[in-house]
Every structure is written in structure tokens, then in C-alpha cells.
C-alpha positions as a Markdown table, in Angstrom:
| # | Residue | x | y | z |
|---|---|---|---|---|
| 1 | Unk | 91.4 | 59.2 | 111.9 |
| 2 | Unk | 91.2 | 60.7 | 115.5 |
| 3 | Unk | 92.4 | 63.9 | 116.9 |
| 4 | Unk | 95.1 | 62.4 | 118.9 |
| 5 | Unk | 96.4 | 60.5 | 115.8 |
| 6 | Unk | 96.5 | 63.4 | 113.8 |
| 7 | Unk | 98.4 | 65.2 | 117.0 |
| 8 | Unk | 100.8 | 61.7 | 116.7 |
| 9 | Unk | 101.5 | 62.4 | 113.1 |
| 10 | Unk | 102.3 | 65.6 | 112.6 |
| 11 | Unk | 104.4 | 65.4 | 115.5 |
| 12 | Unk | 106.2 | 62.4 | 113.7 |
| 13 | Unk | 106.9 | 64.7 | 110.4 |
| 14 | Unk | 108.5 | 67.2 | 112.7 |
| 15 | Unk | 105.8 | 69.7 | 113.4 |
| 16 | Unk | 104.1 | 71.2 | 116.2 |
| 17 | Unk | 100.7 | 72.8 | 116.6 |
| 18 | Unk | 102.1 | 76.0 | 117.4 |
| 19 | Unk | 104.3 | 76.3 | 114.5 |
| 20 | Unk | 101.7 | 75.3 | 112.3 |
| 21 | Unk | 100.0 | 79.0 | 113.2 |
| 22 | Unk | 102.9 | 80.7 | 113.3 |
| 23 | Unk | 103.7 | 84.2 | 110.9 |
| 24 | Unk | 104.5 | 82.5 | 107.8 |
| 25 | Unk | 107.0 | 84.6 | 104.9 |
| 26 | Unk | 106.2 | 82.3 | 102.4 |
| 27 | Unk | 102.5 | 83.7 | 102.4 |
| 28 | Unk | 101.5 | 86.8 | 101.0 |
| 29 | Unk | 99.5 | 89.2 | 102.4 |
| 30 | Unk | 98.1 | 92.4 | 100.4 |
| 31 | Unk | 100.5 | 93.1 | 97.8 |
| 32 | Unk | 102.1 | 96.7 | 96.9 |
| 33 | Unk | 105.0 | 97.7 | 94.9 |
| 34 | Unk | 106.9 | 101.5 | 95.8 |
| 35 | Unk | 110.4 | 102.9 | 95.2 |
| 36 | Unk | 111.9 | 104.6 | 97.7 |
| 37 | Unk | 111.2 | 107.9 | 96.4 |
| 38 | Unk | 107.5 | 106.9 | 95.9 |
| 39 | Unk | 107.7 | 106.4 | 99.9 |
| 40 | Unk | 109.3 | 109.8 | 100.2 |
| 41 | Unk | 105.8 | 110.7 | 100.5 |
| 42 | Unk | 104.0 | 108.6 | 103.2 |
| 43 | Unk | 101.4 | 105.5 | 102.3 |
| 44 | Unk | 99.2 | 104.5 | 104.6 |
| 45 | Unk | 97.2 | 101.3 | 104.6 |
| 46 | Unk | 94.1 | 100.7 | 107.4 |
| 47 | Unk | 93.7 | 97.3 | 108.9 |
| 48 | Unk | 92.1 | 95.1 | 111.8 |
| 49 | Unk | 95.7 | 94.9 | 114.4 |
| 50 | Unk | 95.6 | 91.5 | 115.7 |
| 51 | Unk | 95.7 | 87.5 | 115.3 |
| 52 | Unk | 95.6 | 84.2 | 116.6 |
| 53 | Unk | 99.4 | 83.6 | 116.5 |
| 54 | Unk | 101.2 | 84.2 | 119.9 |
| 55 | Unk | 104.8 | 85.2 | 118.8 |
| 56 | Unk | 106.5 | 83.9 | 122.0 |
| 57 | Unk | 106.1 | 80.5 | 120.9 |
| 58 | Unk | 107.1 | 81.1 | 117.3 |
| 59 | Unk | 110.4 | 79.7 | 116.8 |
| 60 | Unk | 110.4 | 80.2 | 113.2 |
| 61 | Unk | 110.9 | 84.0 | 113.8 |
| 62 | Unk | 114.8 | 84.4 | 114.4 |
| 63 | Unk | 116.3 | 86.0 | 116.5 |
| 64 | Unk | 114.6 | 85.6 | 119.8 |
| 65 | Unk | 114.3 | 89.3 | 120.1 |
| 66 | Unk | 112.0 | 89.2 | 117.3 |
| 67 | Unk | 109.7 | 86.6 | 119.2 |
| 68 | Unk | 108.4 | 89.7 | 121.6 |
| 69 | Unk | 105.1 | 89.8 | 123.1 |
| 70 | Unk | 102.0 | 89.9 | 121.0 |
| 71 | Unk | 99.5 | 88.2 | 118.6 |
| 72 | Unk | 99.7 | 88.4 | 114.9 |
| 73 | Unk | 97.7 | 86.3 | 111.8 |
| 74 | Unk | 99.9 | 83.6 | 110.2 |
| 75 | Unk | 99.6 | 85.4 | 106.7 |
| 76 | Unk | 101.4 | 88.3 | 106.4 |
| 77 | Unk | 98.9 | 91.7 | 106.5 |
| 78 | Unk | 101.1 | 93.2 | 104.1 |
| 79 | Unk | 103.5 | 92.0 | 101.4 |
| 80 | Unk | 105.4 | 94.9 | 99.8 |
| 81 | Unk | 107.8 | 94.5 | 96.9 |
| 82 | Unk | 110.4 | 98.2 | 97.7 |
| 83 | Unk | 113.1 | 99.0 | 95.1 |
| 84 | Unk | 115.5 | 101.6 | 94.5 |
| 85 | Unk | 116.1 | 102.5 | 98.4 |
| 86 | Unk | 119.6 | 102.7 | 98.2 |
| 87 | Unk | 120.0 | 106.3 | 100.0 |
| 88 | Unk | 117.0 | 106.2 | 101.9 |
| 89 | Unk | 115.9 | 105.2 | 105.6 |
| 90 | Unk | 112.6 | 103.3 | 105.6 |
| 91 | Unk | 110.5 | 103.9 | 108.7 |
| 92 | Unk | 107.5 | 101.3 | 109.2 |
| 93 | Unk | 105.4 | 102.5 | 111.9 |
| 94 | Unk | 101.3 | 101.7 | 113.3 |
| 95 | Unk | 99.0 | 104.3 | 114.9 |
| 96 | Unk | 96.0 | 101.9 | 116.4 |
| 97 | Unk | 93.1 | 102.1 | 118.8 |
| 98 | Unk | 95.1 | 99.7 | 120.9 |
| 99 | Unk | 98.3 | 98.5 | 121.9 |
| 100 | Unk | 100.1 | 96.9 | 118.5 |
| 101 | Unk | 102.9 | 95.5 | 117.8 |
| 102 | Unk | 104.6 | 95.3 | 114.5 |
| 103 | Unk | 106.7 | 92.5 | 112.7 |
| 104 | Unk | 108.5 | 92.7 | 109.8 |
| 105 | Unk | 110.6 | 90.0 | 107.7 |
| 106 | Unk | 113.0 | 92.2 | 105.3 |
| 107 | Unk | 114.0 | 91.7 | 102.1 |
| 108 | Unk | 117.6 | 90.5 | 103.8 |
| 109 | Unk | 115.6 | 87.9 | 105.5 |
| 110 | Unk | 116.0 | 89.8 | 108.9 |
| 111 | Unk | 113.3 | 89.8 | 111.5 |
| 112 | Unk | 112.1 | 92.9 | 113.4 |
| 113 | Unk | 109.9 | 93.7 | 116.3 |
| 114 | Unk | 108.6 | 96.4 | 118.0 |
| 115 | Unk | 105.7 | 97.1 | 120.3 |
| 116 | Unk | 106.1 | 100.9 | 121.6 |
| 117 | Unk | 108.7 | 102.7 | 119.7 |
| 118 | Unk | 106.1 | 105.0 | 117.8 |
| 119 | Unk | 105.1 | 106.0 | 121.3 |
| 120 | Unk | 101.3 | 105.9 | 122.8 |
| 121 | Unk | 101.7 | 102.1 | 122.9 |
| 122 | Unk | 102.2 | 102.1 | 118.9 |
| 123 | Unk | 105.2 | 100.1 | 117.1 |
| 124 | Unk | 107.8 | 101.3 | 114.8 |
| 125 | Unk | 110.5 | 99.9 | 112.6 |
| 126 | Unk | 113.3 | 102.0 | 111.4 |
| 127 | Unk | 115.7 | 100.6 | 108.8 |
| 128 | Unk | 118.8 | 102.5 | 107.7 |
| 129 | Unk | 120.5 | 101.1 | 104.5 |
| 130 | Unk | 117.3 | 98.8 | 103.9 |
| 131 | Unk | 118.0 | 96.3 | 100.9 |
| 132 | Unk | 115.5 | 96.4 | 97.7 |
| 133 | Unk | 112.7 | 93.1 | 97.8 |
| 134 | Unk | 110.1 | 91.8 | 99.6 |
| 135 | Unk | 108.9 | 92.8 | 102.6 |
| 136 | Unk | 106.1 | 90.9 | 104.8 |
| 137 | Unk | 104.9 | 92.9 | 107.3 |
| 138 | Unk | 102.3 | 92.2 | 110.2 |
| 139 | Unk | 100.1 | 94.2 | 112.8 |
| 140 | Unk | 99.3 | 92.5 | 115.7 |
| 141 | Unk | 98.3 | 93.6 | 119.0 |
| 142 | Unk | 99.8 | 92.7 | 122.5 |
| 143 | Unk | 97.3 | 91.5 | 124.4 |
| 144 | Unk | 95.3 | 89.4 | 121.9 |
| 145 | Unk | 92.3 | 92.2 | 121.0 |
| 146 | Unk | 91.5 | 93.2 | 117.8 |
| 147 | Unk | 91.5 | 97.0 | 116.7 |
| 148 | Unk | 91.5 | 99.5 | 114.2 |
| 149 | Unk | 95.0 | 100.1 | 112.9 |
| 150 | Unk | 97.1 | 102.4 | 110.3 |
| 151 | Unk | 100.5 | 101.3 | 109.0 |
| 152 | Unk | 102.4 | 104.0 | 107.4 |
| 153 | Unk | 105.4 | 103.3 | 105.0 |
| 154 | Unk | 107.8 | 106.1 | 104.7 |
| 155 | Unk | 111.6 | 107.2 | 103.6 |
| 156 | Unk | 113.7 | 109.6 | 105.0 |
């Protein structure tokens, strides 16, 4: 089958090439489980930030404000099951060697994006009264490069 026929078949099936490469919360990243109490002591995870999916073209990420500029992987970097979060704020932040971005799909199925909220070109998402459940986290880069980064989860 030629490439043109494959693209036409995908278009007729309701897919676009961009949508196939967008962040997909139905896939799992590296899995961890923590309670709100356990996260009162920060948990840190080393990774390489970046990816091949340009967020601006990913219409499956809503609201549009969560489609900020940046590049992430299709599969989440991490999938966390977070329990007993009542009474806590949840802080998800990144420190990196480049201009990193952060994309989070929360247990309440809300998308969150940040670019520089943690200062020094690093992102941060802080959630008040977060829901317990599954959180998918992508750590990307603003310009499409790759770099070493550290993701930190902490409750307050």
C-alpha cells in the first residue's frame, strides 16, 4: 500500500497524522503509587525531557491553554496513582538543564500546562484540593531539544 493510500485511509477513519503523535493518557508511563502523606516528603524522578509531539497541534488536549508551546512524548513519562489527597495541595515541578515544559492530566481528567512557573525556565503546576486517582505527567521542552531533568512531586 502506498503512503498516499495509507494517509487517505487514516483520514477517512477520522484520524490525522498530528493526532496520532499527541499526548495519550490511555498509555501508561513509569508507574508509581503514593499517598498525600507520603508526598509530604518530596519524591524526585530523573528523566530526559523532550519529545516528538508538538503540543500546539494536539487538539485532544483541552482546554486550548493546556496546548502551550513545547514538545513532549506520546506516552506519559510517568503515571502516578495518588491517594488520600484530601486536605493537601499537590505541587508538581521540574528542574532541568534547558527550557522545560510540564503537561499534566489529573485524576479529574483536567489538563494543566506550564512553561516557566518554577523560575529559571522550569515549569510547575500546583493543584489545590486535588482529586485522588491517576495522574499522567509529561516533561517536555519548549524548543524540541532534549535535556536532563528532575520531576518532583510534593504535598503541602
